[in-house]
Residue frames relative to the residue before (quaternion, step in Angstrom):
aa qw qx qy qz dx dy dz
M 1.0000 0.0000 0.0000 0.0000 0.00 0.00 0.00
A 0.3997 -0.7113 0.5297 0.2318 3.56 -0.89 0.98
V 0.2879 -0.7634 0.5608 0.1410 3.54 -0.93 0.98
D 0.5054 -0.6429 0.4870 0.3067 3.56 -0.97 0.92
P 0.4378 -0.7173 0.4700 0.2700 3.63 -0.65 1.03
N 0.5941 0.5587 -0.3663 0.4480 3.59 1.15 -0.53
I 0.6274 0.5167 -0.3227 0.4849 3.58 1.10 -0.73
V 0.6450 0.5144 -0.3176 0.4673 3.58 0.98 -0.84
A 0.6386 0.5382 -0.3262 0.4428 3.59 1.01 -0.78
I 0.7121 0.4364 -0.2510 0.4893 3.58 1.09 -0.69
F 0.8182 0.2689 -0.0965 0.4990 3.57 0.77 -1.07
G 0.5025 -0.6346 0.4413 0.3875 3.58 1.22 -0.20
P 0.6655 -0.4952 0.3553 0.4309 3.60 -1.24 0.09
P 0.5662 -0.5969 0.4312 0.3705 3.61 -1.12 0.54
P 0.5801 -0.5833 0.4316 0.3701 3.60 -1.12 0.63
K 0.5678 -0.6042 0.4358 0.3503 3.55 -1.10 0.66
G 0.8070 0.2707 -0.2179 0.4774 3.55 -1.02 0.84
L 0.4937 0.6581 -0.4374 0.3631 3.61 1.25 -0.02
D 0.3269 -0.7424 0.5565 0.1795 3.57 -0.83 1.05
L 0.2348 -0.8157 0.5164 0.1136 3.56 -0.21 1.28
E 0.5958 0.5726 -0.3595 0.4335 3.58 1.25 -0.28
K 0.5576 0.6349 -0.3868 0.3693 3.57 1.19 -0.46
N 0.0787 0.7813 -0.6095 0.1086 3.53 -0.91 1.01
V 0.1758 -0.8245 0.5341 0.0633 3.58 -0.66 1.11
I 0.3847 0.7606 -0.4690 0.2315 3.59 1.22 0.10
T 0.5910 0.5739 -0.3780 0.4225 3.61 1.07 -0.62
T 0.6367 0.5247 -0.3204 0.4655 3.57 1.00 -0.84
Y 0.6638 0.5010 -0.3034 0.4650 3.56 0.91 -0.92
N 0.6519 0.5257 -0.3196 0.4432 3.59 0.94 -0.86
V 0.6483 0.5153 -0.3179 0.4616 3.58 0.97 -0.86
V 0.6711 0.5094 -0.3036 0.4449 3.58 0.87 -0.96
V 0.7037 0.4601 -0.2915 0.4562 3.61 0.76 -0.98
C 0.6445 0.5147 -0.3290 0.4599 3.61 1.06 -0.65
V 0.6372 0.5190 -0.3275 0.4662 3.60 1.01 -0.78
V 0.6750 0.4816 -0.2990 0.4723 3.59 0.88 -0.92
L 0.6271 0.5159 -0.3389 0.4751 3.60 1.02 -0.72
G 0.6253 0.5381 -0.3347 0.4555 3.60 1.03 -0.74
I 0.6321 0.5101 -0.3235 0.4854 3.58 1.04 -0.77
A 0.6382 0.5288 -0.3244 0.4559 3.58 0.99 -0.84
V 0.6363 0.5176 -0.3246 0.4710 3.60 0.97 -0.83
T 0.6509 0.5310 -0.3117 0.4440 3.59 0.98 -0.86
V 0.7087 0.4518 -0.2820 0.4628 3.59 0.80 -0.95
V 0.6064 0.5249 -0.3653 0.4725 3.61 1.09 -0.55
A 0.6337 0.5161 -0.3265 0.4749 3.59 1.00 -0.79
L 0.6505 0.5020 -0.3110 0.4776 3.59 0.99 -0.81
R 0.6071 0.5567 -0.3533 0.4435 3.58 1.04 -0.71
F 0.6936 0.4452 -0.2763 0.4943 3.58 0.89 -0.89
Y 0.5884 0.5561 -0.3643 0.4602 3.60 1.13 -0.56
V 0.6433 0.5154 -0.3176 0.4686 3.58 0.99 -0.85
R 0.6375 0.5192 -0.3351 0.4601 3.59 0.95 -0.83
N 0.6689 0.4853 -0.2939 0.4803 3.58 0.99 -0.84
M 0.6321 0.5457 -0.3236 0.4449 3.58 1.01 -0.83
K 0.7252 0.4058 -0.2275 0.5075 3.57 1.05 -0.78
S 0.3719 -0.7380 0.4700 0.3103 3.58 1.36 -0.02
A 0.3794 0.7323 -0.4679 0.3176 3.54 1.08 0.82
N 0.5674 -0.5912 0.4529 0.3513 3.53 -1.22 0.52
I 0.4703 -0.6203 0.5377 0.3239 3.56 -1.21 0.52
E 0.2376 -0.8096 0.5276 0.0984 3.56 -0.56 1.19
M 0.7086 -0.4602 0.3275 0.4229 3.55 -1.34 0.19
D 0.6450 0.5211 -0.3338 0.4483 3.59 1.01 -0.75
D 0.6055 0.5457 -0.3550 0.4578 3.59 1.14 -0.56
W 0.6683 0.4808 -0.3006 0.4816 3.58 0.95 -0.86
A 0.6368 0.5399 -0.3327 0.4386 3.58 1.00 -0.79
V 0.6674 0.4837 -0.3148 0.4707 3.59 0.96 -0.79
L 0.5982 0.5465 -0.3615 0.4613 3.58 1.15 -0.52
V 0.6312 0.5150 -0.3199 0.4837 3.59 1.04 -0.80
S 0.6653 0.5056 -0.3047 0.4571 3.57 0.93 -0.90
L 0.6117 0.5396 -0.3519 0.4592 3.60 1.10 -0.63
L 0.6410 0.5132 -0.3205 0.4723 3.58 0.99 -0.80
C 0.6661 0.4906 -0.2993 0.4754 3.58 0.99 -0.84
A 0.6210 0.5257 -0.3399 0.4716 3.59 1.05 -0.73
S 0.6208 0.5318 -0.3345 0.4690 3.58 1.07 -0.73
A 0.6385 0.5250 -0.3233 0.4605 3.58 1.06 -0.75
T 0.6439 0.5069 -0.3331 0.4663 3.61 1.00 -0.73
V 0.6221 0.5212 -0.3394 0.4756 3.59 1.06 -0.70
A 0.6366 0.5250 -0.3268 0.4607 3.59 0.98 -0.82
M 0.6662 0.4943 -0.3032 0.4690 3.58 1.00 -0.80
T 0.6023 0.5438 -0.3553 0.4640 3.60 1.10 -0.62
I 0.6651 0.4903 -0.2964 0.4789 3.57 0.95 -0.89
L 0.6529 0.5152 -0.3095 0.4610 3.58 0.98 -0.88
A 0.6500 0.5095 -0.3157 0.4671 3.58 0.97 -0.84
G 0.6240 0.5488 -0.3343 0.4446 3.58 1.06 -0.73
E 0.6515 0.5120 -0.3112 0.4654 3.56 1.08 -0.70
H 0.7297 0.3788 -0.2257 0.5226 3.59 1.25 -0.35
G 0.7802 -0.4106 0.1789 0.4367 3.56 1.06 0.69
S 0.4801 0.6500 -0.4578 0.3707 3.60 1.19 -0.09
G 0.7771 0.2827 -0.2343 0.5111 3.57 -0.81 1.01
A 0.6496 0.4402 -0.3155 0.5335 3.58 1.32 0.03
H 0.5843 -0.5572 0.4370 0.3964 3.58 -1.19 0.36
V 0.5729 -0.6400 0.3939 0.3271 3.55 -0.95 0.89
W 0.6538 0.5234 -0.3183 0.4441 3.62 1.11 -0.59
S 0.6400 0.5318 -0.3255 0.4489 3.59 1.29 -0.15
I 0.6946 0.4327 -0.2740 0.5051 3.61 1.24 -0.01
K 0.5335 -0.6111 0.4832 0.3293 3.54 -1.33 0.28
L 0.6407 -0.5383 0.3821 0.3921 3.55 -1.23 0.45
T 0.6425 0.5218 -0.3304 0.4535 3.61 0.97 -0.77
T 0.6247 0.5240 -0.3276 0.4773 3.58 1.11 -0.69
L 0.6222 0.5407 -0.3344 0.4568 3.58 1.04 -0.77
V 0.6375 0.5197 -0.3219 0.4689 3.57 0.99 -0.82
D 0.6550 0.5205 -0.3106 0.4512 3.59 0.94 -0.87
V 0.6882 0.4785 -0.3002 0.4553 3.59 0.87 -0.88
F 0.6367 0.5121 -0.3422 0.4640 3.61 1.10 -0.55
K 0.5493 0.5630 -0.4018 0.4689 3.60 1.20 -0.30
I 0.6528 0.4920 -0.3032 0.4897 3.58 1.04 -0.79
V 0.6077 0.5497 -0.3441 0.4585 3.58 1.06 -0.78
Y 0.6626 0.5049 -0.3052 0.4614 3.59 1.00 -0.78
A 0.7190 0.4641 -0.2548 0.4503 3.59 0.93 -0.90
E 0.5951 0.6421 -0.3599 0.3225 3.59 1.01 -0.79
P 0.6527 0.5292 -0.3556 0.4092 3.69 0.82 -0.76
F 0.5860 0.5721 -0.3785 0.4313 3.61 1.10 -0.58
V 0.6917 0.4513 -0.2656 0.4974 3.59 0.94 -0.90
Y 0.6319 0.5442 -0.3271 0.4444 3.58 0.97 -0.87
A 0.6567 0.5173 -0.3165 0.4483 3.60 0.90 -0.90
L 0.6551 0.4981 -0.3129 0.4742 3.59 0.98 -0.81
A 0.6456 0.5370 -0.3228 0.4367 3.58 1.00 -0.82
V 0.7294 0.4203 -0.2594 0.4734 3.60 0.72 -1.02
T 0.6285 0.5341 -0.3455 0.4476 3.60 1.08 -0.62
S 0.6758 0.4989 -0.3088 0.4462 3.59 0.85 -0.90
V 0.6714 0.4743 -0.3190 0.4717 3.62 0.96 -0.73
K 0.6180 0.5212 -0.3510 0.4725 3.62 1.07 -0.60
I 0.6245 0.5228 -0.3331 0.4750 3.58 1.03 -0.77
S 0.6280 0.5373 -0.3313 0.4551 3.59 0.98 -0.81
I 0.6698 0.4943 -0.2992 0.4664 3.58 0.91 -0.91
L 0.6695 0.4963 -0.3032 0.4621 3.59 0.93 -0.88
L 0.6346 0.5113 -0.3313 0.4756 3.60 1.05 -0.70
L 0.6249 0.5227 -0.3336 0.4744 3.58 1.06 -0.71
Y 0.6275 0.5284 -0.3311 0.4662 3.58 0.97 -0.84
R 0.6914 0.4874 -0.2925 0.4460 3.56 0.84 -0.96
R 0.6459 0.5090 -0.3222 0.4689 3.58 1.10 -0.64
L 0.7193 0.4293 -0.2484 0.4863 3.59 0.95 -0.86
F 0.7894 0.1768 -0.0644 0.5843 3.56 1.06 -0.81
P 0.1735 -0.8271 0.5243 0.1041 3.63 0.31 1.20
L 0.5016 -0.6583 0.4777 0.2945 3.54 -1.11 0.74
G 0.8457 0.2741 -0.1750 0.4232 3.53 -1.22 0.59
I 0.5230 0.6462 -0.4323 0.3493 3.63 1.12 0.37
D 0.7678 0.1607 -0.1549 0.6005 3.57 1.26 0.03
K 0.6439 -0.5566 0.3810 0.3612 3.56 -1.30 -0.01
N 0.4726 0.6740 -0.4438 0.3541 3.59 1.23 0.13
R 0.1574 -0.8330 0.5276 0.0552 3.57 -0.12 1.31
L 0.5231 0.6545 -0.4166 0.3527 3.60 1.18 -0.44
Y 0.6429 0.5237 -0.3182 0.4595 3.57 0.96 -0.88
T 0.6703 0.5071 -0.2991 0.4517 3.58 0.89 -0.95
I 0.6590 0.5098 -0.3096 0.4582 3.58 0.93 -0.90
M 0.6791 0.4853 -0.2920 0.4669 3.58 0.87 -0.97
F 0.6203 0.5544 -0.3409 0.4379 3.58 1.03 -0.79
W 0.7253 0.4366 -0.2612 0.4638 3.59 0.82 -0.96
I 0.5808 0.5466 -0.3790 0.4692 3.61 1.14 -0.52
A 0.6662 0.4947 -0.2953 0.4735 3.57 0.92 -0.94
T 0.6410 0.5257 -0.3237 0.4561 3.59 0.99 -0.81
F 0.6536 0.5137 -0.3095 0.4617 3.57 0.96 -0.88
M 0.6903 0.4765 -0.2857 0.4635 3.59 0.84 -0.97
T 0.6303 0.5329 -0.3285 0.4592 3.57 1.07 -0.73
T 0.6908 0.4881 -0.2760 0.4564 3.57 0.96 -0.89
I 0.7171 0.4767 -0.2636 0.4347 3.57 0.88 -0.95
Y 0.5676 0.6556 -0.3764 0.3262 3.60 1.07 -0.73
P 0.7308 0.4224 -0.2899 0.4511 3.66 0.60 -0.96
F 0.6425 0.5338 -0.3396 0.4324 3.58 1.03 -0.71
I 0.5891 0.5489 -0.3691 0.4641 3.59 1.08 -0.64
L 0.6983 0.4681 -0.2729 0.4677 3.56 0.90 -0.95
W 0.6974 0.4899 -0.2867 0.4376 3.57 0.82 -0.99
I 0.6798 0.4719 -0.2951 0.4776 3.60 1.07 -0.67
T 0.6966 0.4932 -0.2756 0.4422 3.59 0.99 -0.83
M 0.6605 0.5651 -0.3283 0.3696 3.60 0.81 -0.97
P 0.6496 0.5078 -0.3587 0.4377 3.69 0.87 -0.67
F 0.7470 0.3523 -0.2050 0.5252 3.59 1.19 -0.49
A 0.3711 0.7564 -0.4723 0.2590 3.58 1.29 0.19
C 0.7877 0.1168 -0.0580 0.6021 3.57 1.09 -0.70
R 0.1291 -0.7689 0.6214 0.0773 3.55 -1.17 0.67
P 0.4499 -0.3632 -0.7712 0.2662 1.49 -0.87 2.34
V 0.6977 -0.4673 0.3279 0.4328 3.57 -1.26 0.30
S 0.6391 0.5593 -0.3247 0.4163 3.57 1.01 -0.81
H 0.5225 0.6406 -0.4203 0.3741 3.58 1.21 -0.32
F 0.5274 0.6379 -0.4109 0.3821 3.60 1.18 -0.47
W 0.7980 0.2447 -0.1359 0.5337 3.62 0.94 -0.80
N 0.6763 0.4927 -0.3044 0.4552 3.60 1.19 -0.38
Q 0.4261 0.7276 -0.4599 0.2784 3.60 1.23 -0.10
Y 0.6581 0.5128 -0.3160 0.4517 3.58 1.11 -0.64
L 0.6292 0.5111 -0.3352 0.4801 3.58 1.29 -0.17
G 0.5729 -0.6077 0.3690 0.4079 3.55 1.31 0.03
A 0.3734 0.7358 -0.4890 0.2829 3.59 1.24 0.26
K 0.4512 -0.6872 0.5020 0.2686 3.55 -1.11 0.72
G 0.3782 0.6946 -0.5484 0.2717 3.55 -1.08 0.78
K 0.2206 -0.7620 0.5872 0.1610 3.54 -1.28 -0.09
C 0.1958 -0.7710 0.5996 0.0885 3.54 -1.24 0.61
I 0.5436 -0.5603 0.4989 0.3764 3.53 -1.28 0.35
E 0.6267 -0.4946 0.4107 0.4404 3.58 -1.27 0.02
V 0.1936 -0.8357 0.5068 0.0855 3.55 0.32 1.34
K 0.6114 0.5687 -0.3447 0.4289 3.57 1.01 -0.81
L 0.6903 0.4617 -0.2781 0.4827 3.59 0.87 -0.95
F 0.6191 0.5603 -0.3368 0.4350 3.58 1.03 -0.80
F 0.6948 0.4592 -0.2734 0.4812 3.59 0.86 -0.95
L 0.6207 0.5427 -0.3438 0.4496 3.59 1.06 -0.69
V 0.6684 0.4925 -0.2998 0.4699 3.59 0.89 -0.93
L 0.6680 0.4910 -0.3041 0.4693 3.59 0.91 -0.88
G 0.6378 0.5350 -0.3267 0.4476 3.58 1.01 -0.78
I 0.6572 0.4922 -0.3041 0.4831 3.58 0.98 -0.84
M 0.6266 0.5327 -0.3300 0.4634 3.58 1.02 -0.80
N 0.6632 0.5017 -0.2974 0.4691 3.57 0.94 -0.88
M 0.6515 0.5140 -0.3146 0.4609 3.59 0.97 -0.83
M 0.6451 0.5138 -0.3215 0.4652 3.60 0.96 -0.85
N 0.6487 0.5083 -0.3193 0.4679 3.57 1.01 -0.77
D 0.5945 0.5564 -0.3577 0.4572 3.60 1.08 -0.68
I 0.6667 0.5008 -0.2979 0.4647 3.57 0.93 -0.91
I 0.6490 0.5152 -0.3198 0.4594 3.58 0.95 -0.88
I 0.6672 0.5031 -0.3068 0.4556 3.60 0.88 -0.94
L 0.6141 0.5506 -0.3450 0.4481 3.59 1.05 -0.70
T 0.7671 0.3897 -0.1912 0.4724 3.57 0.93 -0.93
V 0.4196 0.7405 -0.4525 0.2663 3.62 1.23 -0.24
P 0.7705 0.3933 -0.2520 0.4338 3.68 0.63 -0.95
I 0.4793 0.7096 -0.4371 0.2750 3.62 1.16 -0.35
P 0.6587 0.4958 -0.3458 0.4479 3.69 0.80 -0.81
R 0.6845 0.4737 -0.2956 0.4688 3.60 0.97 -0.80
I 0.6296 0.5292 -0.3433 0.4536 3.60 0.96 -0.77
W 0.6672 0.5257 -0.3118 0.4257 3.57 0.96 -0.84
T 0.6607 0.4866 -0.3179 0.4750 3.62 1.21 -0.30
L 0.4372 0.6927 -0.4680 0.3317 3.60 1.24 -0.03
H 0.4244 -0.7121 0.5053 0.2397 3.54 -1.02 0.84
M 0.4689 0.6113 -0.4898 0.4082 3.54 0.33 1.34
N 0.6506 -0.5325 0.3522 0.4112 3.56 -1.21 0.32
N 0.6675 -0.5467 0.3416 0.3726 3.55 -1.24 0.58
K 0.6016 0.5713 -0.3629 0.4243 3.58 1.07 -0.69
T 0.6701 0.4854 -0.2940 0.4784 3.56 0.97 -0.87
K 0.6185 0.5442 -0.3406 0.4531 3.58 1.02 -0.79
I 0.6723 0.4968 -0.2929 0.4640 3.55 0.89 -0.98
S 0.6223 0.5427 -0.3403 0.4498 3.58 1.03 -0.75
I 0.6682 0.4904 -0.2977 0.4736 3.58 0.94 -0.90
I 0.6364 0.5234 -0.3250 0.4641 3.58 0.99 -0.84
C 0.6433 0.5238 -0.3217 0.4563 3.58 0.99 -0.82
I 0.6106 0.5362 -0.3491 0.4667 3.59 1.08 -0.71
M 0.6705 0.4949 -0.2936 0.4682 3.55 0.95 -0.91
L 0.7032 0.4784 -0.2624 0.4559 3.59 1.02 -0.81
L 0.4103 0.6950 -0.4862 0.3351 3.58 1.24 0.12
G 0.6189 0.5616 -0.3337 0.4361 3.54 1.22 -0.41
S 0.3982 0.7381 -0.4701 0.2749 3.59 1.24 0.07
F 0.5675 0.5910 -0.3975 0.4131 3.60 1.15 -0.45
V 0.5301 0.6040 -0.4141 0.4274 3.59 1.21 -0.37
C 0.6386 0.5159 -0.3174 0.4747 3.57 1.04 -0.79
V 0.6217 0.5304 -0.3343 0.4695 3.58 1.05 -0.78
A 0.6617 0.5007 -0.3002 0.4705 3.58 0.94 -0.90
S 0.6438 0.5253 -0.3190 0.4559 3.57 1.02 -0.79
I 0.6504 0.5035 -0.3091 0.4774 3.59 1.00 -0.84
A 0.6476 0.5141 -0.3162 0.4651 3.59 0.96 -0.87
R 0.6350 0.5274 -0.3307 0.4576 3.58 1.00 -0.78
I 0.6422 0.5155 -0.3262 0.4643 3.59 0.94 -0.84
Y 0.6471 0.5361 -0.3152 0.4410 3.57 0.94 -0.92
Y 0.7313 0.4239 -0.2496 0.4725 3.59 0.80 -0.97
L 0.5853 0.5449 -0.3773 0.4671 3.59 1.13 -0.49
W 0.6455 0.5099 -0.3111 0.4759 3.55 0.99 -0.87
G 0.6557 0.5032 -0.3058 0.4726 3.58 0.98 -0.82
F 0.6129 0.5643 -0.3355 0.4397 3.57 1.08 -0.76
F 0.7343 0.4085 -0.2349 0.4887 3.58 0.92 -0.88
Q 0.6911 0.5011 -0.2746 0.4426 3.58 1.16 -0.57
N 0.7449 0.4376 -0.2226 0.4517 3.57 0.97 -0.87
L 0.5809 -0.6077 0.4318 0.3268 3.51 -1.19 0.68
D 0.6932 0.4414 -0.2597 0.5071 3.58 1.03 -0.83
A 0.1215 -0.8759 0.4631 0.0597 3.54 0.65 1.23
T 0.7054 0.4775 -0.2906 0.4358 3.59 0.78 -0.96
W 0.5869 0.5691 -0.3723 0.4393 3.60 1.12 -0.56
W 0.7059 0.4268 -0.2458 0.5090 3.57 0.99 -0.87
M 0.5512 0.6213 -0.3846 0.4027 3.54 1.22 -0.42
G 0.5931 0.6108 -0.3561 0.3852 3.60 1.05 -0.75
P 0.7336 0.3847 -0.2527 0.5000 3.64 0.66 -0.99
S 0.5732 0.5777 -0.3901 0.4308 3.61 1.13 -0.50
F 0.6630 0.4778 -0.2907 0.4977 3.57 0.95 -0.88
A 0.6519 0.5373 -0.3244 0.4255 3.58 0.91 -0.92
W 0.7092 0.4419 -0.2728 0.4768 3.60 0.81 -0.95
S 0.6089 0.5363 -0.3538 0.4653 3.59 1.14 -0.53
S 0.6628 0.4594 -0.2963 0.5117 3.59 1.23 -0.43
L 0.6496 0.5325 -0.3183 0.4395 3.56 1.02 -0.80
E 0.6295 0.5808 -0.3505 0.3790 3.59 0.90 -0.86
P 0.7151 0.4142 -0.2944 0.4801 3.68 0.70 -0.87
S 0.6256 0.5331 -0.3530 0.4469 3.62 1.02 -0.67
V 0.6612 0.4851 -0.2983 0.4884 3.57 0.96 -0.88
A 0.6277 0.5349 -0.3369 0.4543 3.59 1.03 -0.74
V 0.6214 0.5276 -0.3354 0.4722 3.60 1.04 -0.74
I 0.6429 0.5135 -0.3183 0.4710 3.59 0.95 -0.87
S 0.6747 0.5001 -0.2905 0.4585 3.57 0.90 -0.95
A 0.6517 0.5233 -0.3141 0.4503 3.58 1.03 -0.77
C 0.7147 0.4591 -0.2516 0.4639 3.59 1.11 -0.65
L 0.5527 0.6570 -0.3980 0.3232 3.61 1.04 -0.65
P 0.6755 0.4888 -0.3356 0.4383 3.68 0.80 -0.79
T 0.6706 0.5122 -0.3058 0.4410 3.60 1.12 -0.56
L 0.6288 0.5615 -0.3293 0.4254 3.59 1.26 -0.18
A 0.3265 0.7867 -0.4774 0.2158 3.61 1.25 0.12
P 0.6328 0.5385 -0.3668 0.4185 3.68 0.88 -0.72
L 0.5977 0.5616 -0.3728 0.4341 3.62 1.06 -0.58
F 0.6793 0.4686 -0.2865 0.4867 3.56 0.97 -0.85
R 0.6183 0.5390 -0.3477 0.4542 3.60 1.10 -0.64
I 0.6322 0.5193 -0.3283 0.4720 3.59 1.05 -0.78
K 0.6446 0.5182 -0.3184 0.4633 3.57 0.97 -0.86
R 0.6550 0.5138 -0.3092 0.4598 3.56 1.02 -0.85
I 0.6498 0.5152 -0.3153 0.4614 3.58 0.99 -0.83
N 0.6552 0.5103 -0.3108 0.4623 3.58 0.95 -0.88
S 0.6417 0.5221 -0.3189 0.4625 3.55 1.02 -0.83
T 0.6553 0.5086 -0.3032 0.4690 3.56 1.01 -0.85
S 0.6408 0.5363 -0.3262 0.4420 3.57 1.01 -0.82
R 0.6661 0.4996 -0.3090 0.4597 3.57 0.97 -0.82
G 0.7209 0.4397 -0.2536 0.4719 3.57 1.13 -0.58
T 0.4900 0.6729 -0.4300 0.3494 3.60 1.26 0.06
P 0.4867 -0.6616 0.4738 0.3178 3.64 -0.84 0.86
S 0.5112 -0.6723 0.4518 0.2873 3.54 -1.14 0.71
G 0.5961 0.5938 -0.3614 0.4017 3.57 1.16 -0.42
P 0.6311 -0.5428 0.3817 0.4017 3.58 -1.22 0.31
T 0.3743 -0.7085 0.5545 0.2243 3.54 -1.11 0.73
D 0.6886 -0.4575 0.3504 0.4401 3.53 -1.31 0.15
L 0.6407 0.5356 -0.3367 0.4351 3.54 1.03 -0.77
S 0.6861 0.4730 -0.2989 0.4650 3.58 0.92 -0.87
K 0.6141 0.5565 -0.3557 0.4321 3.55 1.09 -0.64
S 0.7064 0.4653 -0.2787 0.4547 3.54 0.93 -0.79
G 0.4475 -0.7099 0.4442 0.3139 3.56 1.25 -0.26
S 0.5564 0.6064 -0.3939 0.4093 3.57 1.21 0.30
K 0.1177 -0.7823 0.6093 0.0539 3.55 -0.92 0.93
H 0.1111 -0.8131 0.5714 0.0065 3.54 -0.85 1.04
F 0.0202 -0.7932 0.6084 -0.0183 3.56 -0.77 1.05
Q 0.1117 -0.7642 0.6249 0.1142 3.56 -1.22 0.51
L 0.1554 -0.7959 0.5826 0.0536 3.53 -0.68 1.12
F 0.3901 -0.7176 0.5279 0.2327 3.52 -1.16 0.64
S 0.0105 0.7957 -0.6035 0.0490 3.55 -0.77 1.04
V 0.0559 -0.8163 0.5746 -0.0169 3.55 -0.84 0.98
N 0.2588 -0.7072 0.6329 0.1797 3.51 -1.09 0.79
R 0.2084 -0.8391 0.4889 0.1164 3.60 0.11 1.26
T 0.5937 0.5850 -0.3819 0.3993 3.58 1.11 -0.49
K 0.6536 0.4973 -0.3205 0.4720 3.57 1.16 -0.44
G 0.3397 -0.7870 0.4620 0.2276 3.57 1.24 -0.32
N 0.5389 0.6600 -0.3958 0.3424 3.59 1.10 0.42
A 0.7742 0.1455 -0.1482 0.5979 3.58 1.21 0.28
F 0.3778 -0.7185 0.5371 0.2291 3.55 -1.26 0.12
G 0.4647 -0.6449 0.5257 0.3028 3.51 -1.19 0.62
S 0.6810 -0.5072 0.3338 0.4094 3.54 -1.23 0.34
D 0.6026 0.5730 -0.3692 0.4149 3.59 1.08 -0.59
D 0.7131 0.4543 -0.2499 0.4718 3.57 1.11 -0.68
D 0.7327 0.4922 -0.2042 0.4233 3.53 1.18 -0.46
E 0.0114 -0.8197 0.5722 -0.0248 3.57 0.43 1.19
V 0.6831 0.5070 -0.2867 0.4406 3.57 1.07 -0.73
E 0.4277 -0.7343 0.4381 0.2932 3.58 1.33 0.11
L 0.2357 0.7964 -0.5254 0.1846 3.59 0.98 0.79
T 0.6808 0.4820 -0.2920 0.4678 3.61 1.19 -0.39
Y 0.2761 0.8090 -0.4912 0.1671 3.57 1.24 0.22
D 0.7051 0.4932 -0.2900 0.4190 3.58 0.76 -1.02
V 0.7049 0.4395 -0.2733 0.4850 3.57 1.06 -0.67
G 0.8221 0.3514 -0.1402 0.4254 3.50 0.70 -1.13
R 0.7911 0.3077 -0.1661 0.5018 3.58 1.12 -0.41
G 0.7167 -0.5112 0.2662 0.3926 3.51 0.94 0.85
G 0.3849 0.7268 -0.4922 0.2853 3.61 1.14 0.49
T 0.7324 -0.4481 0.3086 0.4093 3.49 -1.32 -0.32
G 0.4755 0.6819 -0.4536 0.3212 3.57 1.21 -0.16
D 0.1721 -0.8045 0.5624 0.0827 3.55 -1.06 0.71
G 0.7823 0.1816 -0.1464 0.5776 3.57 1.13 0.43
S 0.7951 -0.2038 0.1850 0.5405 3.54 -1.05 -0.73
I 0.5242 -0.6430 0.4450 0.3373 3.56 -1.09 0.60
W 0.6585 0.4403 -0.3297 0.5136 3.56 1.20 -0.18
K 0.4647 -0.6624 0.5090 0.2937 3.57 -0.94 0.84
N 0.8335 0.2160 -0.1769 0.4767 3.50 -1.26 0.59
Q 0.5131 0.6057 -0.4462 0.4133 3.56 1.11 0.53
G 0.4943 -0.6642 0.4727 0.3016 3.53 -1.13 0.63
G 0.5137 0.6503 -0.4648 0.3115 3.54 -1.26 0.05
S 0.3501 -0.7432 0.5349 0.1973 3.52 -0.89 0.94
A 0.6677 -0.4827 0.3721 0.4274 3.51 -1.31 0.21
A 0.6103 0.5693 -0.3548 0.4215 3.58 1.08 -0.66
E 0.6459 0.5120 -0.3236 0.4647 3.56 1.15 -0.69
Q 0.7036 0.4855 -0.2637 0.4469 3.57 1.09 -0.70
G 0.8212 0.0166 0.0086 0.5703 3.61 1.00 -0.65
I 0.2745 -0.7394 0.5921 0.1653 3.56 -1.17 0.60
V 0.1525 -0.7879 0.5928 0.0676 3.55 -0.71 1.07
V 0.1033 -0.7863 0.6087 0.0248 3.56 -0.72 1.13
Q 0.0105 -0.8038 0.5945 -0.0211 3.57 -0.66 1.06
T 0.1295 -0.7925 0.5952 0.0308 3.55 -0.77 1.11
Q 0.1538 -0.7871 0.5935 0.0672 3.58 -0.71 1.09
V 0.1404 -0.7994 0.5828 0.0400 3.58 -0.69 1.11
S 0.0917 -0.7921 0.6029 0.0264 3.56 -0.78 1.04
V 0.1249 -0.7971 0.5901 0.0296 3.60 -0.83 1.05
T 0.1498 -0.7959 0.5843 0.0526 3.59 -0.78 1.08
H 0.1508 -0.7844 0.5985 0.0613 3.58 -0.87 1.03
Q 0.0593 -0.7759 0.6270 0.0363 3.60 -1.10 0.69
D 0.2545 -0.7821 0.5483 0.1510 3.55 -0.65 1.13
R 0.7361 -0.4372 0.2851 0.4310 3.58 -1.30 0.04
K 0.6692 0.4957 -0.3085 0.4596 3.59 1.14 -0.51
G 0.5975 -0.6043 0.3579 0.3870 3.55 1.27 0.12
R 0.5169 0.6290 -0.4373 0.3819 3.59 1.23 0.05
T 0.2106 -0.7838 0.5770 0.0912 3.56 -1.00 0.87
S 0.0294 -0.7676 0.6397 0.0261 3.51 -1.24 0.55
T 0.2336 -0.7793 0.5725 0.1022 3.54 -1.09 0.76
D 0.2670 -0.7506 0.5861 0.1477 3.60 -0.96 0.95
């Protein structure tokens, strides 16, 4: 393969033995598209669950829909960058192509910031809906919630305000390889600091609900199960760390476009994975339906002790929402009210140290059926 002499003048000759034909962008494109497809599926299931429960579409649902659109935009930019040399060795592309791909590099953080911010807002809105602020004395949850909210809000504005002034003129960001005059801030350090800030916020958001979940009035096994569901989003932190690593490699290594490929890929994977993580806790009713159906198929056909006695027992869920000490079924995709509302072991409010009797939390309706038999001899018997 002939190497563009302009590329050689800037980056030097290619290392000996380097396969300039090698290109991994197809692999990256397949991976980001598959993960985005999974994200689209879980968002669709999330809205299906809301419809199944006849529940209103909440703000966190709309926010996750916005984040899905933004995640789709990051995937589109990854594919577009691949068509302009991202994921290929820099010596295998033309100088004009390099300039074009750096235009995409400049634009991508604007979309990425909107994508990760919108999905974080969705998660925080879900937390606030499931775990209202100020209903108990646990201040740790409130403090962590507002720290995460502040960091989520400030992150995109730092990027959006700084990037237009990162280079003077702005075009110097991509025209510098053409010998254009201008200057830029330490872009490498700027992206590194923002990446670390974003990763720290991911960790905080993951741990925000743990203090509140641990105060739920249910057994420890159930608490741990719910926490594990919430911590499924830990892969977002992995994606964030991988993105920082490849961004650093992109700015540090001579073969810039080769490192650019995984940088774009992880920048697309992170918001898509975050969307999946944000939706998983809301899909609990689907698994509950599957569990009920499985139990129904395994139920013996013969009469049970309950049916023999003629006694029917129902438990209805009742909530005094003005007291803020429990949640209605529409608000509780994660099944946090199981112990109170569905016959679990809870014996009062789902929050520890909260007032309210069991009668206020649930209504038990018991119907006793008595059947009288009379044979031909006039003898009667009662079941």
